[in-house]
Phi, psi and omega in degrees: 000125177269123182239345185233356180261166178280169184296321179302311179298323179296310179301317178299315179301312184295318180293331183267353184231125181249106179237085188299339184265000178247154173249136183246146177210163179242130184246070184297329183274341180087005183295317182291317177305316178288321182297323182260009176057042179289121183243359177202159179229148357287157176228136181240130178234141166250117186243130182280178182300344180259004177086012180270128179287118181260342178202141176220140179215128175258131181095176181211138178210180178301137179083004181299325176303317180293321177298313181294321179298318181294315177300311181297319179299314182295324179288333179279345180296000000 
């Protein structure tokens, strides 16, 4: 979710990065940021098909990919 960049920057980022397992969106109005109480960036959320947040993480660090993979695996069991 892009919350602070302009539309041009957002489109350039999407075109230059291919992450097939993620969904990207732009929140120009801040409505989604407020709905999910995003208080820092980057923020990562795993949201199920019913819109329930199953995992939330603020920030990014070494090993984050492994943490997300474990969370996704456990949710898919």
